[in-house]
Backbone bond lengths (Angstrom), bond angles and torsions (degrees), N, CA, C in turn:
res aa  C-N    CA-C-N  psi(-1)  N-CA   C-N-CA  omega(-1)  CA-C   N-CA-C  phi
1 M - - - 1.455 - - 1.523 107.11 -
2 N 1.318 116.24 132.45 1.460 117.56 -179.81 1.522 110.33 -80.71
3 F 1.326 116.25 168.55 1.462 123.24 -174.93 1.532 112.32 -60.01
4 L 1.325 117.56 -45.29 1.459 121.99 -178.30 1.535 110.79 -63.69
5 A 1.322 117.42 -42.56 1.469 120.92 178.58 1.523 110.56 -63.45
6 A 1.318 117.49 -39.66 1.467 121.54 179.29 1.527 110.70 -64.07
7 I 1.339 116.78 -42.89 1.470 120.58 178.44 1.524 110.29 -62.73
8 L 1.328 117.27 -44.93 1.466 120.84 179.37 1.522 111.35 -61.64
9 L 1.314 117.36 -39.46 1.466 121.83 178.56 1.529 110.50 -64.32
10 I 1.324 117.34 -42.72 1.465 121.48 179.21 1.527 110.07 -65.11
11 L 1.333 117.95 -44.30 1.462 121.45 179.18 1.525 111.59 -63.12
12 A 1.308 116.71 -41.48 1.467 120.58 179.30 1.518 110.69 -64.05
13 A 1.317 117.23 -41.53 1.466 120.89 179.84 1.519 110.40 -66.60
14 G 1.327 117.40 -38.17 1.458 120.92 -179.78 1.512 113.37 -70.25
15 S 1.323 118.11 -25.37 1.456 120.24 -178.29 1.519 112.94 -91.33
16 A 1.332 117.33 -2.56 1.461 120.09 178.55 1.526 109.13 -66.59
17 V 1.310 116.18 143.72 1.454 120.68 179.78 1.526 108.71 -72.61
18 A 1.306 115.32 124.55 1.454 120.15 179.69 1.522 109.06 -78.06
19 E 1.305 116.21 136.57 1.459 120.24 176.91 1.518 108.46 -77.06
20 V 1.310 116.67 133.77 1.453 122.32 -179.20 1.524 108.26 -86.73
21 A 1.322 115.68 126.31 1.465 121.10 -179.85 1.530 110.12 -86.40
22 E 1.321 115.70 150.45 1.465 120.54 174.16 1.526 108.43 -68.66
23 P 1.328 117.74 129.36 1.466 118.97 175.57 1.524 110.75 -75.26
24 Q 1.314 116.15 164.41 1.475 121.04 177.91 1.526 110.81 -65.46
25 G 1.319 115.79 -47.24 1.457 120.54 -177.63 1.517 110.41 -105.07
26 Y 1.326 115.02 -141.96 1.451 121.66 178.68 1.524 109.07 -97.47
27 R 1.314 116.37 153.16 1.461 121.19 -176.83 1.519 109.50 -94.82
28 G 1.337 115.20 131.59 1.462 121.62 175.59 1.519 110.58 -97.03
29 E 1.324 115.72 -157.93 1.460 121.09 -177.84 1.519 111.54 -64.52
30 P 1.307 117.83 147.83 1.455 126.94 -3.52 1.530 110.36 -77.24
31 Y 1.317 116.07 135.54 1.461 120.96 -179.28 1.514 112.56 -78.50
32 R 1.332 117.09 -28.65 1.466 120.22 178.73 1.520 107.69 -93.72
33 A 1.316 115.44 94.73 1.465 122.77 -179.29 1.521 107.07 -159.67
34 G 1.318 116.63 167.94 1.452 120.32 178.01 1.521 111.57 -51.93
35 V 1.313 116.21 138.77 1.468 122.01 -177.83 1.529 109.84 -113.45
36 P 1.327 117.36 160.96 1.465 119.84 176.96 1.525 111.34 -66.31
37 A 1.301 115.72 161.24 1.472 121.21 175.30 1.523 110.45 -85.52
38 T 1.324 116.92 -4.87 1.462 121.56 -174.96 1.527 110.71 -132.48
39 L 1.310 114.70 163.48 1.459 122.94 171.18 1.522 105.86 -150.21
40 T 1.313 115.86 106.55 1.454 121.33 -176.82 1.528 110.87 -55.08
41 G 1.325 116.10 126.99 1.455 122.11 178.35 1.518 114.12 92.27
42 A 1.337 116.78 -6.89 1.463 121.11 -179.68 1.521 109.39 -125.67
43 K 1.309 115.50 160.72 1.466 121.11 173.47 1.520 107.35 -96.76
44 V 1.310 116.54 134.87 1.459 122.18 177.32 1.524 107.47 -100.94
45 V 1.349 116.58 130.56 1.466 119.81 -176.84 1.524 111.65 -119.94
46 T 1.325 113.50 153.43 1.456 122.25 174.84 1.527 108.72 -88.43
47 L 1.312 116.28 174.16 1.461 120.80 178.97 1.532 112.60 -57.75
48 P 1.354 120.03 -49.15 1.470 117.99 179.77 1.539 112.52 -60.15
49 E 1.322 117.11 -36.57 1.471 119.81 178.02 1.522 110.36 -67.52
50 A 1.343 117.46 -40.87 1.467 121.13 178.69 1.528 110.23 -64.02
51 Q 1.328 117.06 -40.34 1.467 120.25 178.85 1.527 110.92 -61.94
52 L 1.314 116.59 -41.10 1.467 120.80 178.44 1.531 110.73 -64.99
53 L 1.320 117.03 -43.73 1.470 120.81 178.00 1.528 110.55 -61.87
54 H 1.319 116.75 -39.41 1.463 121.77 178.38 1.528 110.19 -62.53
55 Q 1.341 115.74 -44.94 1.474 120.16 178.44 1.522 111.03 -62.43
56 Q 1.319 117.34 -30.85 1.461 121.59 -179.59 1.528 112.70 -82.03
57 G 1.322 117.26 -3.35 1.458 120.47 176.74 1.516 115.29 86.29
58 V 1.323 117.93 15.29 1.466 120.27 177.04 1.531 107.50 -67.13
59 P 1.326 118.45 134.94 1.472 120.49 -179.68 1.531 111.99 -63.80
60 F 1.332 115.31 139.93 1.465 123.24 176.36 1.522 108.40 -114.24
61 L 1.328 116.27 132.28 1.461 122.36 178.54 1.524 109.37 -118.99
62 D 1.312 116.41 121.34 1.461 124.54 179.43 1.528 107.23 -97.13
63 V 1.336 117.41 125.38 1.460 120.41 -175.82 1.536 113.54 -112.78
64 M 1.326 116.83 16.92 1.469 119.38 177.44 1.529 109.73 -60.82
65 P 1.335 116.68 144.78 1.473 118.54 178.43 1.525 111.83 -74.45
66 R 1.318 114.36 160.99 1.465 119.69 172.27 1.520 107.86 -72.50
67 Q 1.304 115.60 148.32 1.458 119.07 174.85 1.521 107.60 -73.75
68 K 1.304 116.46 129.15 1.460 121.25 -177.21 1.540 110.78 -87.27
69 R 1.297 114.87 153.00 1.474 121.29 177.14 1.526 108.60 -59.10
70 P 1.326 117.47 129.63 1.465 119.96 178.14 1.530 111.00 -59.23
71 A 1.312 117.15 132.56 1.463 122.49 -176.61 1.525 112.59 -65.70
72 D 1.326 118.06 -25.05 1.463 120.79 -174.99 1.533 114.08 -92.42
73 L 1.335 118.24 10.73 1.464 119.39 176.87 1.529 109.50 -70.71
74 P 1.316 117.48 138.82 1.465 119.61 177.93 1.536 110.88 -62.22
75 A 1.319 115.28 149.06 1.466 121.16 178.40 1.524 109.32 -55.36
76 G 1.303 116.59 139.59 1.455 121.97 178.35 1.522 114.56 85.96
77 T 1.321 117.12 -5.78 1.459 120.32 179.28 1.523 109.41 -72.47
78 I 1.313 116.01 129.05 1.460 120.15 175.98 1.523 107.58 -80.11
79 W 1.308 116.13 131.30 1.467 120.71 -179.17 1.517 109.33 -132.59
80 N 1.304 115.21 128.69 1.460 121.16 174.65 1.520 107.61 -115.23
81 S 1.305 115.60 128.24 1.460 120.39 178.10 1.524 109.00 -63.56
82 P 1.348 116.95 136.08 1.464 118.26 176.95 1.530 110.93 -62.78
83 A 1.318 115.92 151.98 1.469 120.35 179.38 1.527 109.93 -61.64
84 H 1.297 115.98 135.22 1.462 121.67 176.50 1.528 107.93 -85.58
85 Q 1.315 116.55 131.12 1.467 122.26 179.98 1.530 109.41 -98.34
86 T 1.322 115.76 136.66 1.460 120.47 -176.89 1.523 111.06 -144.87
87 I 1.300 115.75 176.28 1.467 122.82 177.87 1.538 108.53 -69.03
88 P 1.331 118.25 135.86 1.467 120.36 -178.55 1.534 112.15 -52.51
89 G 1.334 114.18 134.25 1.459 120.76 178.18 1.515 114.48 85.29
90 A 1.328 117.88 -10.58 1.470 120.26 -179.20 1.517 110.36 -71.32
91 V 1.321 115.22 147.61 1.458 121.64 173.02 1.521 106.88 -98.74
92 W 1.321 115.74 131.51 1.461 121.67 -177.24 1.522 109.67 -92.36
93 L 1.323 115.89 106.45 1.465 122.46 176.10 1.531 107.69 -98.91
94 Y 1.335 115.17 67.69 1.457 121.56 -173.61 1.533 112.71 -55.88
95 D 1.316 113.42 147.53 1.470 122.94 175.43 1.533 114.16 64.55
96 T 1.319 118.50 21.50 1.473 120.54 -178.24 1.522 113.32 -105.15
97 G 1.329 117.16 10.87 1.459 119.81 -178.80 1.514 114.67 -111.69
98 Y 1.317 117.42 6.30 1.468 119.77 178.94 1.525 110.72 -68.53
99 D 1.327 116.38 166.05 1.467 120.08 179.16 1.528 111.29 -70.74
100 R 1.326 116.98 -29.65 1.463 121.78 175.44 1.528 107.36 -127.24
101 L 1.323 115.99 134.86 1.466 119.84 -178.35 1.524 110.55 -112.69
102 A 1.321 114.97 137.85 1.455 121.03 170.63 1.526 107.44 -72.81
103 P 1.331 118.46 161.36 1.471 120.13 -179.27 1.530 113.96 -53.19
104 A 1.333 118.52 -38.55 1.477 120.47 -179.22 1.524 111.22 -64.63
105 E 1.318 117.21 -40.48 1.467 120.47 -179.77 1.528 110.80 -71.83
106 D 1.329 116.31 -38.54 1.461 120.05 176.90 1.532 109.83 -61.94
107 A 1.333 116.57 -42.35 1.474 121.07 178.11 1.526 110.63 -65.08
108 R 1.359 117.39 -39.22 1.467 120.96 179.09 1.527 110.39 -62.52
109 L 1.325 117.13 -43.88 1.466 120.43 179.46 1.526 110.56 -66.88
110 T 1.315 117.27 -45.35 1.468 121.19 -179.98 1.524 111.20 -58.71
111 K 1.338 116.29 -49.44 1.460 119.93 -178.83 1.527 111.33 -68.46
112 G 1.318 116.56 -38.40 1.462 120.22 178.67 1.517 112.06 -61.33
113 L 1.326 116.64 -41.74 1.464 120.66 177.34 1.527 111.23 -66.66
114 E 1.346 116.20 -43.26 1.470 120.18 178.61 1.525 111.02 -60.69
115 D 1.333 116.20 -45.39 1.467 120.65 -179.93 1.527 111.23 -64.77
116 A 1.334 116.79 -45.96 1.468 120.95 -176.20 1.523 111.98 -64.01
117 T 1.323 116.31 -35.72 1.466 120.87 -176.81 1.527 112.26 -97.72
118 K 1.329 116.31 -0.59 1.471 121.70 -175.77 1.524 111.25 53.86
119 G 1.341 115.18 36.09 1.458 121.60 177.22 1.510 115.41 79.39
120 D 1.320 117.89 1.70 1.467 122.00 179.99 1.526 108.70 -95.00
121 K 1.319 116.87 102.99 1.467 121.13 -175.78 1.528 113.56 -67.12
122 S 1.333 117.81 -8.36 1.466 119.90 176.67 1.537 111.70 -97.97
123 A 1.340 116.62 -4.84 1.469 120.27 -179.27 1.527 110.31 -68.72
124 L 1.321 115.25 149.45 1.460 120.63 178.44 1.525 110.51 -73.73
125 V 1.337 115.44 142.12 1.455 122.48 175.29 1.531 107.36 -151.35
126 V 1.337 116.50 131.98 1.463 122.35 -178.71 1.522 108.65 -100.29
127 I 1.340 115.91 127.69 1.464 121.97 -179.77 1.526 108.10 -115.64
128 F 1.351 115.54 132.84 1.463 120.34 -176.76 1.513 110.86 -152.17
129 C 1.315 115.83 167.31 1.465 123.17 166.36 1.518 106.56 -144.06
130 K 1.320 118.37 -102.00 1.462 121.85 178.03 1.522 109.39 -124.62
131 T 1.323 116.19 170.23 1.457 121.45 177.15 1.530 109.07 -61.07
132 D 1.333 115.41 139.16 1.465 121.14 179.86 1.522 112.03 52.97
133 C 1.310 115.47 49.41 1.466 121.63 179.04 1.524 109.10 -126.48
134 W 1.307 115.35 120.30 1.456 121.31 -178.62 1.524 113.28 -72.35
135 M 1.309 118.37 -13.89 1.463 119.16 -176.76 1.524 111.92 -63.19
136 S 1.323 117.41 -40.60 1.465 118.62 178.48 1.525 110.51 -69.95
137 W 1.321 116.97 -34.38 1.469 120.20 177.17 1.534 108.82 -63.14
138 N 1.338 116.76 -46.37 1.467 120.86 179.04 1.530 111.57 -60.11
139 A 1.335 116.64 -47.44 1.473 120.20 -177.99 1.522 110.98 -64.82
140 A 1.322 117.17 -41.05 1.467 120.13 178.73 1.529 110.35 -65.57
141 K 1.317 116.92 -39.79 1.473 120.60 177.23 1.529 110.05 -62.41
142 R 1.333 116.85 -40.31 1.470 120.01 177.58 1.531 110.98 -63.36
143 A 1.337 115.96 -40.65 1.471 119.40 179.21 1.524 110.24 -61.60
144 V 1.316 117.10 -41.98 1.466 120.88 177.12 1.534 109.52 -62.07
145 A 1.333 116.66 -44.18 1.468 120.69 179.42 1.528 112.01 -62.90
146 M 1.333 117.38 -26.96 1.471 121.79 177.72 1.523 111.98 -80.14
147 G 1.323 117.03 -2.00 1.459 120.35 177.46 1.515 115.37 100.09
148 Y 1.319 118.34 7.42 1.462 120.85 178.07 1.523 109.29 -78.59
149 S 1.316 116.49 127.95 1.467 120.77 -177.36 1.518 113.34 -105.61
150 G 1.333 118.03 -6.82 1.463 121.31 179.88 1.522 112.66 -104.26
151 V 1.331 116.76 26.11 1.463 121.37 -176.63 1.533 110.20 -72.54
152 I 1.317 114.49 130.40 1.468 121.60 177.40 1.523 106.86 -123.36
153 W 1.319 115.64 124.90 1.466 120.61 179.06 1.520 108.46 -102.30
154 F 1.322 115.90 126.99 1.463 123.18 179.33 1.533 108.27 -111.29
155 P 1.341 117.78 88.67 1.465 120.41 -173.19 1.525 115.58 -68.30
156 E 1.318 119.46 -19.67 1.472 120.26 178.34 1.524 111.43 -74.08
157 G 1.318 116.90 -25.29 1.453 122.91 173.47 1.511 115.42 55.90
158 S 1.324 114.27 -160.20 1.461 120.09 -175.68 1.527 112.04 -66.14
159 D 1.340 118.14 -29.23 1.470 120.83 176.49 1.528 110.59 -61.40
160 G 1.334 115.38 -50.30 1.457 120.42 -179.85 1.515 111.75 -63.64
161 W 1.328 115.71 -39.19 1.464 121.72 178.75 1.532 110.24 -59.21
162 E 1.335 115.86 -49.67 1.457 120.42 -178.34 1.532 111.29 -68.84
163 K 1.324 117.31 -40.51 1.466 121.27 -179.51 1.531 110.95 -59.88
164 A 1.328 116.96 -31.84 1.460 121.53 179.86 1.536 112.03 -84.29
165 G 1.334 116.74 6.54 1.463 119.82 177.53 1.513 114.14 97.91
166 G 1.334 117.46 3.20 1.456 120.80 178.90 1.517 111.30 -75.15
167 T 1.301 116.03 152.06 1.451 123.12 179.50 1.514 110.31 -84.29
168 L 1.322 116.18 145.17 1.459 122.17 169.64 1.518 107.45 -115.75
169 V 1.328 115.79 150.07 1.457 121.97 -177.90 1.532 108.82 -131.75
170 P 1.342 117.82 161.11 1.462 119.06 175.11 1.527 110.02 -59.22
171 A 1.327 114.82 136.87 1.470 120.54 -176.91 1.503 112.32 -74.61
172 S 1.324 113.72 153.30 1.448 122.98 172.49 1.525 105.73 -112.72
173 A 1.332 116.80 117.87 1.466 120.67 -176.04 1.514 111.14 -74.67
174 G 1.327 115.87 137.41 1.456 122.17 177.91 1.517 110.54 -100.28
175 D 1.325 117.42 89.00 1.460 121.13 179.97 1.515 110.28 -92.66
176 P 1.335 115.67 145.68 1.475 118.36 176.06 1.512 111.42 -70.14
């Protein structure tokens, strides 16, 4: 092999997209990064599959966090979080996709799953956030760990939904 061919081979190998492996536990920051193609115990769906599930009335759970008040706002400034946009009919279980959950967020996810599945741990439920966002992967993994067997992870999330021409609507928060 000549020198130029060897260099081209090395460059081609280095530019190949690395497959992201499932971590043992939950993934922390950065949350917006390449995600695995799999989630043990859950079914992973593409956009057309998610659209079909949506048409069939399968519950969708959005786990994107709430936007937090900017730390640099002057004291006394009134701040309203902008409306979160989501897939129509989805329940927004905000702040439930972090690697570690506070008791309130854990309760929100637990109750949200119970409500969405009507207590049937084998019922289908679609969990999403945004494209390349580990929060939906974390929340779906937690649902599997809680004994839910109908967990569906939609990694393209609301970004993919909107990019394909789907409508987004203001979210309705699912509080316990």
